[in-house]
DOVEXKOL-615084 format. One record per residue (C-alpha): residue number from 1; residue in one letter; x negated, y negated, z negated. Coordinates in Angstrom, 1 decimal. Layout:
N
    n  res    east   north      up
  NUM    a       X       Y       Z
...
END
This chain:
310
    n  res    east   north      up
    1    m    -2.3   -27.9     8.5
    2    d    -1.4   -26.2     5.3
    3    f     0.1   -22.7     5.1
    4    e     3.7   -23.7     4.2
    5    r     3.9   -26.4     7.0
    6    e     2.6   -23.9     9.5
    7    l     5.0   -21.2     8.4
    8    l     8.0   -23.6     8.5
    9    e     7.1   -24.6    12.1
   10    h     6.6   -20.9    13.0
   11    t    10.0   -20.0    11.7
   12    e    11.9   -23.1    12.8
   13    g    15.5   -22.3    13.5
   14    k    15.4   -19.2    11.3
   15    s    16.8   -18.7     7.8
   16    v    13.4   -17.9     6.4
   17    l    11.8   -19.5     3.3
   18    p     8.0   -19.7     3.1
   19    v     6.4   -16.6     1.5
   20    p     2.9   -17.7     0.4
   21    s     2.0   -14.1    -0.5
   22    a     2.3   -12.9     3.1
   23    p    -0.4   -13.3     5.8
   24    g    -0.1   -16.6     7.6
   25    p     1.4   -16.9    11.1
   26    s    -0.6   -15.2    13.8
   27    t    -2.7   -13.5    11.1
   28    p    -2.9    -9.6    11.4
   29    l    -3.0    -7.6     8.2
   30    k    -6.4    -5.9     8.6
   31    s    -7.2    -5.1     5.0
   32    s    -5.7    -5.0     1.5
   33    y    -5.6    -8.3    -0.4
   34    t    -4.3    -9.8    -3.7
   35    y    -2.3   -13.0    -4.0
   36    h    -1.9   -15.0    -7.3
   37    s     0.5   -17.8    -8.1
   38    p    -0.7   -20.7   -10.1
   39    t    -1.4   -19.7   -13.7
   40    p     1.3   -20.7   -16.2
   41    t     0.4   -23.0   -19.0
   42    g     3.2   -22.0   -21.5
   43    e     2.1   -20.9   -24.9
   44    g     1.6   -17.1   -25.3
   45    p     1.8   -14.3   -25.9
   46    y     3.3   -13.1   -22.6
   47    i     5.3   -10.2   -21.3
   48    l     4.6    -8.8   -17.9
   49    g     6.6    -6.5   -15.5
   50    v     5.3    -4.3   -12.7
   51    d     7.1    -2.9    -9.7
   52    e     6.4    -1.9    -6.1
   53    a     8.0    -2.0    -2.7
   54    g     7.2     0.2     0.2
   55    r     6.0     3.4    -1.4
   56    g     8.0     5.7     0.9
   57    p     8.0     4.0     4.4
   58    v     5.9     5.3     7.3
   59    l     5.3     1.7     8.5
   60    g     3.7    -1.3     6.9
   61    p     2.0    -2.0     3.6
   62    l     2.7    -0.8     0.0
   63    v     3.1    -3.9    -2.2
   64    y     2.7    -3.9    -6.0
   65    g     4.0    -7.0    -7.8
   66    v     3.8    -8.3   -11.3
   67    a     5.7   -11.2   -12.9
   68    y     4.9   -12.6   -16.4
   69    c     6.2   -15.3   -18.7
   70    p     5.9   -16.3   -22.4
   71    v     7.8   -14.1   -24.9
   72    s     9.6   -17.3   -26.0
   73    y    10.9   -17.7   -22.4
   74    r    12.7   -14.4   -22.4
   75    d    16.2   -15.8   -23.0
   76    q    15.9   -18.3   -20.1
   77    l    14.6   -15.4   -17.9
   78    e    17.8   -13.4   -18.6
   79    e    19.9   -16.2   -17.0
   80    l    17.9   -16.5   -13.7
   81    g    19.5   -13.5   -11.9
   82    f    16.5   -11.2   -11.4
   83    a    17.4    -7.5   -10.8
   84    d    16.3    -4.5    -8.9
   85    s    15.5    -6.0    -5.5
   86    k    17.0    -3.0    -3.6
   87    t    20.4    -4.0    -4.9
   88    l    20.1    -7.6    -3.6
   89    t    20.5    -9.1    -0.1
   90    s    17.5   -10.6     1.6
   91    e    19.0   -14.1     1.2
   92    i    19.3   -13.6    -2.6
   93    r    15.8   -12.1    -2.9
   94    s    14.4   -15.1    -1.0
   95    g    16.3   -17.5    -3.3
   96    l    14.9   -15.6    -6.4
   97    l    11.4   -15.9    -5.1
   98    k    12.0   -19.6    -4.9
   99    t    13.2   -19.5    -8.5
  100    l    10.1   -17.6    -9.5
  101    r     8.0   -20.4    -8.0
  102    s    10.1   -23.2    -9.6
  103    d     8.8   -23.2   -13.1
  104    s     5.0   -22.8   -12.9
  105    d     4.6   -23.7   -16.6
  106    n     6.3   -20.5   -17.6
  107    l     6.6   -18.2   -14.7
  108    g     3.6   -16.5   -13.0
  109    w     3.5   -13.7   -10.4
  110    s     1.0   -11.8    -8.3
  111    v     1.0    -9.1    -5.6
  112    r    -1.4    -6.5    -4.4
  113    v    -0.8    -5.7    -0.7
  114    i    -2.2    -2.3     0.3
  115    s    -2.6    -2.1     4.0
  116    p    -1.4     0.9     6.0
  117    q    -5.0     1.6     7.1
  118    d    -6.2     1.7     3.5
  119    i    -3.3     3.9     2.4
  120    s    -4.1     6.4     5.2
  121    s    -7.9     6.4     4.8
  122    g    -7.5     7.0     1.1
  123    m    -5.2     9.9     1.6
  124    l    -7.2    11.5     4.4
  125    r   -10.7    11.3     3.0
  126    r   -12.2    14.2     1.1
  127    p   -11.7    14.2    -1.8
  128    a    -8.4    12.4    -1.2
  129    t    -7.2     9.4    -3.1
  130    n    -3.5    10.1    -3.2
  131    l    -0.8     7.5    -3.4
  132    n    -0.3     7.9    -7.1
  133    r    -4.0     7.1    -7.7
  134    q    -3.9     4.1    -5.3
  135    s    -0.8     2.9    -7.1
  136    q    -2.5     3.2   -10.5
  137    e    -5.6     1.3    -9.2
  138    a    -3.4    -1.5    -7.9
  139    t    -1.5    -1.8   -11.2
  140    v    -4.7    -1.9   -13.3
  141    m    -6.3    -4.4   -10.9
  142    l    -3.4    -6.8   -11.3
  143    i    -3.2    -6.5   -15.1
  144    k    -7.0    -7.1   -15.3
  145    d    -6.7   -10.2   -13.0
  146    i    -4.0   -11.7   -15.3
  147    l    -6.0   -11.1   -18.4
  148    d    -9.1   -12.7   -16.7
  149    k    -7.0   -15.8   -16.2
  150    g    -6.8   -16.1   -20.0
  151    i    -3.2   -14.9   -20.3
  152    r    -2.6   -13.0   -23.5
  153    l    -0.3   -10.1   -22.8
  154    s     1.5    -8.4   -25.7
  155    k     4.0    -6.2   -23.8
  156    v     4.0    -4.7   -20.3
  157    y     7.0    -3.0   -18.6
  158    v     6.3    -0.7   -15.7
  159    d     8.8     0.8   -13.2
  160    a     7.5     4.3   -12.3
  161    l     8.5     7.7   -10.9
  162    g     7.6    11.1   -12.2
  163    t     6.2    11.9   -15.6
  164    t     6.2     8.4   -17.1
  165    s     4.7     9.5   -20.4
  166    t     1.4    10.5   -18.8
  167    y     1.2     7.3   -16.9
  168    q     2.0     5.3   -20.0
  169    a    -0.7     7.0   -22.0
  170    y    -3.2     6.3   -19.1
  171    l    -2.4     2.6   -19.1
  172    s    -2.5     2.4   -22.9
  173    s    -6.0     3.9   -22.8
  174    q    -7.1     1.3   -20.2
  175    f    -5.6    -1.6   -22.2
  176    p    -5.4    -0.6   -25.9
  177    d    -4.4    -4.0   -27.1
  178    i    -1.2    -4.1   -25.0
  179    e     2.1    -2.2   -25.7
  180    f     3.3    -0.4   -22.6
  181    t     6.8     0.8   -21.7
  182    v     6.8     2.9   -18.5
  183    e    10.3     4.0   -17.4
  184    s    12.2     5.0   -14.3
  185    k    14.7     2.2   -13.3
  186    a    12.8    -0.3   -15.4
  187    d    13.6    -2.9   -12.7
  188    f    17.3    -2.5   -13.7
  189    k    16.7    -2.6   -17.4
  190    y    14.1    -5.4   -17.8
  191    k    14.5    -8.8   -16.1
  192    i    10.7    -9.3   -16.0
  193    v    10.4    -6.1   -13.9
  194    g    13.2    -7.3   -11.7
  195    a    11.2   -10.4   -11.0
  196    a     8.2    -8.3   -10.1
  197    s    10.4    -6.2    -7.9
  198    v    11.6    -9.3    -6.0
  199    a     8.0   -10.6    -5.5
  200    a     6.9    -7.2    -4.1
  201    k     9.9    -6.7    -1.9
  202    v    10.0   -10.2    -0.4
  203    t     6.3   -10.0     0.3
  204    r     6.6    -6.6     2.1
  205    d     9.6    -7.8     4.1
  206    a     7.7   -10.9     5.2
  207    c     4.7    -8.7     6.2
  208    l     6.8    -6.5     8.4
  209    e     8.9    -9.3     9.9
  210    g     5.9   -11.3    10.8
  211    w     3.6    -8.3    11.7
  212    v     0.9    -9.3    14.1
  213    f    -0.6    -6.4    16.1
  214    e    -4.4    -6.6    16.0
  215    e    -4.8    -4.1    18.9
  216    l    -6.0    -6.0    22.0
  217    e    -3.6    -6.0    24.9
  218    y    -1.1    -3.8    23.0
  219    q     2.5    -4.4    24.0
  220    p     4.9    -3.1    21.3
  221    p     8.2    -1.7    22.4
  222    d    11.0    -4.2    22.5
  223    v    13.0    -2.5    19.7
  224    e    13.4    -3.2    16.0
  225    l    11.0    -1.7    13.5
  226    g    13.8    -1.0    11.1
  227    s    13.1    -0.6     7.4
  228    g    10.0     1.5     8.0
  229    y    11.5     4.5     6.2
  230    p    11.2     7.8     8.1
  231    s    14.9     8.4     7.7
  232    d    15.9     5.1     9.3
  233    p    17.1     5.7    12.9
  234    k    15.7     2.4    14.1
  235    t    12.2     3.3    12.7
  236    q    12.5     6.8    14.2
  237    y    13.2     5.2    17.6
  238    w    10.4     2.7    17.3
  239    l     7.9     5.5    16.5
  240    k     9.0     7.5    19.5
  241    t     8.8     4.6    21.9
  242    s     5.5     3.2    20.6
  243    l     3.5     6.4    20.7
  244    d     0.7     6.4    23.2
  245    p    -0.1    10.1    24.0
  246    t    -3.9     9.2    24.1
  247    f    -4.4     6.5    21.5
  248    g    -1.5     7.3    19.1
  249    f     0.1     4.5    17.1
  250    p    -1.0     1.0    16.2
  251    k    -2.3     0.3    12.7
  252    i     1.1    -0.6    11.3
  253    a     1.7     3.2    11.0
  254    r     0.5     5.3     8.1
  255    f    -1.4     8.2     9.8
  256    s    -1.4    10.2     6.6
  257    w     2.4    10.6     6.7
  258    t     3.9    13.9     7.9
  259    t     6.3    12.0    10.3
  260    v     3.3    10.6    12.2
  261    k     1.3    13.8    12.1
  262    l     4.2    15.8    13.6
  263    l     4.8    13.2    16.4
  264    l     1.2    13.2    17.3
  265    e     1.0    17.0    17.4
  266    k     4.2    17.2    19.5
  267    e     3.8    14.3    21.9
  268    g     0.1    13.4    21.8
  269    h    -2.6    14.8    24.1
  270    a    -4.6    17.7    22.7
  271    v    -8.2    16.9    21.9
  272    q   -11.1    19.3    22.5
  273    w   -14.4    18.4    20.9
  274    i   -17.4    19.4    23.0
  275    d   -20.8    19.3    21.4
  276    e   -23.5    21.3    23.3
  277    g   -26.0    20.7    20.6
  278    q   -23.8    22.2    18.0
  279    a   -23.1    25.3    20.3
  280    s   -26.8    25.9    20.8
  281    l   -27.5    25.6    17.1
  282    i   -24.8    28.2    16.4
  283    k   -26.2    30.6    19.0
  284    a   -29.7    30.3    17.5
  285    f   -28.4    31.7    14.3
  286    e   -26.2    34.5    15.7
  287    s   -27.2    38.0    14.7
  288    a   -28.7    40.3    17.3
  289    q   -27.8    43.9    18.0
  290    g   -29.7    47.2    17.9
  291    l   -33.2    47.2    16.4
  292    d   -33.0    43.4    15.8
  293    k   -29.7    43.7    14.0
  294    d   -29.3    41.1    11.2
  295    r   -32.1    39.0    12.7
  296    c   -31.0    35.8    14.4
  297    g   -32.5    34.4    17.6
  298    l   -34.6    31.8    15.7
  299    t   -36.3    34.4    13.4
  300    r   -37.1    36.6    16.4
  301    e   -38.6    33.7    18.3
  302    l   -40.8    32.7    15.3
  303    g   -41.7    36.3    14.5
  304    i   -40.2    36.1    11.1
  305    r   -39.3    39.4     9.4
  306    s   -37.8    40.2     6.0
  307    i   -40.2    41.4     3.3
  308    a   -37.9    44.4     2.8
  309    a   -38.7    45.5     6.4
  310    l   -42.5    45.5     6.0
END
């Protein structure tokens, strides 16, 4: 059974269109992955837009999306209704993803889905890979993938926060043959970024709505996840009711988020690490008192003395 038929049967009776970039039914999101639409065949050069969905939420993946089309297709693109996905209803976004898939000769799109586990492990490792770095890596990966398909890119528009000039210089250094425009609210200014925004947002929403918990025998609370943002009352309630004081949260949660850390500190059981081997090792190197001051137990036992004391 192919993916779309399975998904249609899984969502029968619901107003849900197939989202090929989301995990299939009954498939947990265990690791990050990339999805690519069929490669357009329209004559280049191409423009490409980049946007994300899910940077701030405490639940679910961060999704980076790109959309691209021939420069000669720009006028048609202006008439298709793409815009900042946050300003659109879910029904309109779903319809626009269908539009994005309707002209495979001229329209292409891809997403990089970064799992909550990978976000957290990156941010908690030492040295940390912060969210900005993970975002940059996802963007560079997607652009490289498109170039590897033989698509010639002349201009790339990126929606970004913070100091956009630094990010623009970084991307230009990675791809010196491409002209970059990195701006805040680029999804509002440029239709190709709006298309990328739709691809990212619809994919993330589908991931959350169809989330399959991989934890064996885990029974999630019978309450809504909400949007996943820490300020969402539904998400706050879900977090409070899903917390196990011993095992914490399921892997849908980002453990590197302050919201999760505070709940675990407040409601979770305290953990005391006991390592007798470590304790005895520390004791062996403790300094003695009196005549043996500054000599640890190990040096006394071995009869080792400092040259200065001889």
